[in-house]
N, C-alpha and C positions, 0 to 999 in steps of 0.2 A: 781800836782794833777793829772793833764789832761795828762803827759806823764807815769803816773804811770796807771792811768787806760786803754791808749792807750795800756802798756806793757800789761798788764792783758788780755786787750780782743786780743791781738793777741796770747797769751798763748792756750785761746782758739781755737783760729783759728788753730793753732799749734797740737791741741790735736785729731788727724785725723788720721787715720791708714798709717801707713810705716813701714819700715823695723823691725822686731821685735829687732834684735841686733844693738843697737847701739855704738860706744864709745869705738869698741873693745870689746864688747862684755861684757862689764860691765853695761850695761841698759838694760831692756828687756822692751819694749813700745807694751806688747801683749795690749786685751781688759781690762785686768784687770788695767794694768798701768795707759791704757789710761782714764780711768774714774775715775781713782785717782784725776788724773791731773785736767780734768774740775770740778770735786771736788775740788780740792784747790784755784783752779782760780775763781770760784764761791763766796768761802769763803776770797779770799784777797779783789775780787770786793766790797763783801758787805763792809768790813774791810774798805778801803778806802774812801767809804762813808761814813760811822761811824766816822771817823776821822775830815772829812771835815765837818760834822753837830754839832761838839762837842765842845761844850764851851771852853774849858781848850787849844785845840788846835788852837782854832779862835784866840783865844790871842797872839798864837807864830806863826805867817802865814810862817815868815822866816826859823824859825824851819823846820816847817813840811815837808817843800820843800825836807831838807835831810832826815826826816822820811820815806818820800815814797820811795826815794832811798834804806833805809835799806829793808822795805818792798817788792822791787822789787829783792831783793838779796836772800831775805828766800825764795822769790815764787821761783825761780831756785834752791834753797837748796831742799824745800819740794816735789819737782815733780821728783827731784834725788833721793830723800829718795823712793818715791813709787816706783823707776823703778828700783832699781839698784839689781844687783844679783853679784856684786863683794866687800868684804867686806872692798877694798879701798874705795870703791864709798860710802858704805855703811859710814864709816868712816868720808868721806869730807863731805858727804851730812849732818851727824848729826851736824859736827862741823858751819856749812852755818847756819844753821838755828839756833842752840844754840847763837851762837857771835848774831847774828841777832837780838833773843829774850833778850839779855843780853841789848844792847843798847834800844832797846825798851823799858824796864821797868824802865831804870833809866834815861831816854832822859829826861823828864819834872820833875825832882825830886824837889821839892819845900821845905818837909817836911822831918825831919830825919828820920820817918818811909817809907817813901819811899824810901830814900837812903837806910837804911838798907834792905830793900826788896830787892832792886838790889843785893845788895854786898853779900847776903844770895845766890841769884840765882847764880851769877859769881862763889866763891867759891863750891860751891856744884856743880855745873857743871862741873868745871876743875877738881874736884877729880874723879866725874862720869866718863869722857871722859879718864882720867889716866888711869883709872882700865880696862875698857873698850880695850884701846889699848893696854894692858896688854895682856887681853884674848886673841886679834886678833893674839897677836904676838905667843903665844901656839897654836894656829889653824891652822894659817901657818908653824909651825915649823912640826904640826902631818900631815900634807897634800901634803906640798909644791904647794902648789894650793890656789890663793885668790877668784876664781868663786866658790861659795858656791854651786854652781846648778851643776857642772859637776860631771862625774862620778869618776873621780881620787879624787876630794875630800871626795865623801861619803866613796871609799873606806879606805881614810885614815884615817877617823873619825871611821872606823866602826875596826880599826887594833888600835887603840889609846887604852891604858890603861882604862879601866872607870874611875876609881876616877881621872884622868888627864881629860878627857874629859867633867867629870860633873864641874870639876872646871874651866875650861876654857869657856863653855856654861855660867856659871853663872856669869862669868867676862862681858862677852860680853851683856849678860842680862840687867848687869848694866847700859848701856847706852844708851840701847833702853829705859829702866824703866824709864828714869830719863825724856825719852821726853813726855813718858805715861802718867807720875806721876803713876805707879801704886805703891803699898805696896809692899816691904818697904823702894822703892825712891819717897815716895810722899811728905817728909817733906819741902821741899821747897814752896809748891806747895800755902798754905793757906795767908803766909806772903804775897808771891808775888804778888795773886792777888788781895788780899787787897788793898796792898801798890801802884801797879800799876795804870794809867788811865784806865775807863773802856773799851773802847775800846782795849786797848791792851790785857787787861784780856779775852773778850771774843774772841778774836784772838786766844789766845796761849791756853787756853781751847779747840780750836776746830781743826784748820791748824796745828798743829803737830801730833794731836792724828787719824789724817789721813792717816798722811803718813807713821807715828809710825806704825798703826795699819795692814796697808798695806805691810810694810815691814816685820812685825814680821810673819803675815802672809805667804808670799814669801819663808822667810826664812823655816821655820817650814814644809810647803808642798813642797819642791825644795828634801828634803830626805824621802829615802825609809822608808814608813810605819814600816817596821819590822826593821830598824836597830836603834841600841841605842842612836844615835843622837838623832832622832826622837822623841823617848820615854823619854828620857830626859828632850826636850825642851817642850813636851806638858805635861809632869808634872809638870815642874818649871811654865807654864802657867795657869795651871791650878788650882797651890796652890795659886798662886798669884793670880790670877781672885777671888779666895772666899775670901780671905783675903780682897782684894781690894774692892768689894762690901759692905762687913759688917763694913769692918772700915770706907769708906767712909759714908754711910750711917745713920750708928750710930754717926758719930762725928755730922754729918749736924744737928743731932736733937738738940745740944745745942747753934747752935747758931743763933744769933739773927740779926748780921750784914748780909745784901743781899748778897754781895758780898764775903764773908769768906762762905757763906752758899753754894752758889753756888762754891764755892772753891771743897769744900768735895761732894758735888754732882755731880761736874764733875768728882771726884775720882772715887765716885759709877758707873757713868755710864760705867769709864774706864773697871769696870771688866767685864760689860755687854760687853763689844766690844770685850774684849779678849773671853769671853765664843763665840760670833761671829767669832771669830779666829779657835776655834777647832771646829764649826759646819761646818766650810769651809769645804769644799773638792775640790779635785784637778779641772778646769774645772766649778766649779757650787759656783761663788762666788759671787752670786745675795741674799742671806739672807746676807752676811755683809755689801754689799755696801748700799743696804738697811737701815740697821740700822746708817751706817755711814751718808749717806744722812739726813736721819730724824733730829740723833742728831746734826749734823751741822746746819740746821734750825731752830731747838728747840732751841739751844744754843744762838746762834746770836742774834734770837728775843728778848728772854730775859733779855740781858743786854741793850738791843736797848730800852726797854721799863723801862730799873731800872734806864740808866742815864739818859733816859726822866725826870722821876722822881725827880732825882737827880737834875736835872737841875734847874726845877720848885719850888722845895717846898726845897730842900738840903736834904731831909730824905732817909739815907742809913739804917736806923735798922729799922725791920719787924713792932715793937710798934710802929715806926714815921709814920707809913703808918695809922695809924687808924682816920676810917673816911675819908679817902681818896676817895675813891669807888666812894660813888657821885659826887664830884669833878671832879674829870677825869676819867668818864664813857669807853671813848672808850679805852684809857690806858691801867685801871686794870681788866677789860673784855678781850682783849688780852692777858694781864699780864696771866691773872689766867686759860686760856685756855691749854696755852703753859704748865703751871705748871701742868694742868691736861694731857697732852702729856707726857711731860718728866715723870710722873708716872707711867704712861702706863695704861690710863682707855679708854675706847671706847667713843666714835670714833674715835679717834686721831689717826695719824700715828705713835705713841709712842706705842701704844697699842700692830698695827700691827706688829712693828718692833722686838718687844719683842716676841709677840705671834710665829713669825718667826723664832726667837732665841730659845725659848723652843723647839719648835718641831723640828727644825732640831738636836740641843743635842741631845734629845731623841730620836730619829732618828741616831745618832749618839751611843748611849749607846745600842739599840737594835743590833745595827750590828758589835758591839763591845766586850760587855759584860761589859766597864768599870766601874766600881762602883763609880770614881771621877765624873761620866756624872751626877750621880742621884745627890750626894752632890750638884755639881752646879746647879742643877734645883730645889732643896729643899733652897739652899740660895738664889738664883735670886728668888723664887716667897717671899720668907720672908722679904728679902733688900726694895724688891718693896712696901708691906705692911707697912715697917716702913717709906719708902718715904713719903707715905699719911703724914705722922704728921708733918717734918715741911715743905713741899711746901704747903700745906693747912694753915700755918700760914699766907700768904701773902692774900686772901682771907678774913680770920677768921678776920685779924685786918682791913684790907681796907671797908668790909660790913656789918660788926656784931658789930664793938666794936667803941664807939666814943672817940673822940681824949680829951685827959685831959685838954687842949687849944686849941682855934682853929689858925691850922696852915697859916700863909702867905704862897699863891702862886702867883710866879711871872707868869706874860702873855709870851709866849713862843711860838714860831710858829718854827717848826723843820722836815723839811722832813722826819727824821729816824723815826718818828712814824708811816707815811705813809707806809714805808717801812717795818716797824716790823710788823705793820698791813694786810701787804701784804704776808708775810711770816706765819702767824697764819693763815690765809686762804690756803696756803699751805696745812700747817700742817693737817687742818680739812679734805680739798679736798683729801690728799693722805689715810686718816684713811679709807674716805668711797670707795674712787676709788684707791686702792692700785697698781693695773694691769697698773694704766698708767706709773707708773716707774718702776716696775717690768719686764714690756714688752721690756726697754730700756734695761735691762742689761744683 
């Protein structure tokens, strides 16, 4: 554990300005890449602390040492993904993250449900990787260049037959979609998130999304706006964002298992992240990075509170939370505040993040006249309202409903509640003073 923490802190120190082109031009360590590395390091640090405090991992201390090694390998892959400018590095980094994810999900599997979740993840991930590699072979054949930011690559894409180009981009989109779990590549998400240990679920629903969204934004805006490749990829992102927001939030309405509900919630938020990618313009990435930062804090905090509640009471279903609010007031107040922020209600930073994204998308529509941007705004507003109905199941049960029978609570002292409470305070402060973070971006 100490070695893992030292490695993560070293990564934070290394996230300093350096020469932009690294590893023969396959990586770009620009300001955007540096910030994503810092954000990934913060999430990895929170995850390492989360694992250390989790009772399931505490019972397997010897195995946990190997687990931290997997985390460090994934950390490297996530950093590479956020800075990649070469298709070769894109594939290598995605595979590094994917293999580490497979190991994490199945590492402490004790039940058939957990083993099944790990197997589904491996099988679906392997197919997506193969499909993506096939698409990359097309792109290399069209351009003769693996650097997707280079002029020869852009010229080669422009000279390609539209149908072939659309097919290749769709195949590549599959691999990135697997990491981001957006529609229609989300099928593995609910089962895997429910079956994995809670710290792993928190990590997988946060860190790969940071790196994946950064990669998607870097690819999209590497190409000229007027190019057919840009237009095809923008359309893919737009359609997937709309479908992801709708399906993720509508499916979450039917869930009562907290982790499964949060799995669909993370799918819905992926749609908002894709909105932020479309709002992003070259050199002006503050809106995207602000949303990524706030989402990362909210998501990690929610899972920390949920894990602490499960450890003390055994409750994993929202209906089992009945009457627990007065019993665990600090925990549930923090939990509810993070739910309010995930919904996007003021004065939380979740509200500010969504407002910035909506404003940026509206500005994009005014600039381009693309009707898809208006569709995004309408669906985004609609799904924000829908999310109220499932997020507020938690305060409704915890504070307003009485338990059918008294639930036993075990005395449990854990610093994870302190960390989650500090995260909650950060989310509130960034909602009141968003300039603190925006000025750094």
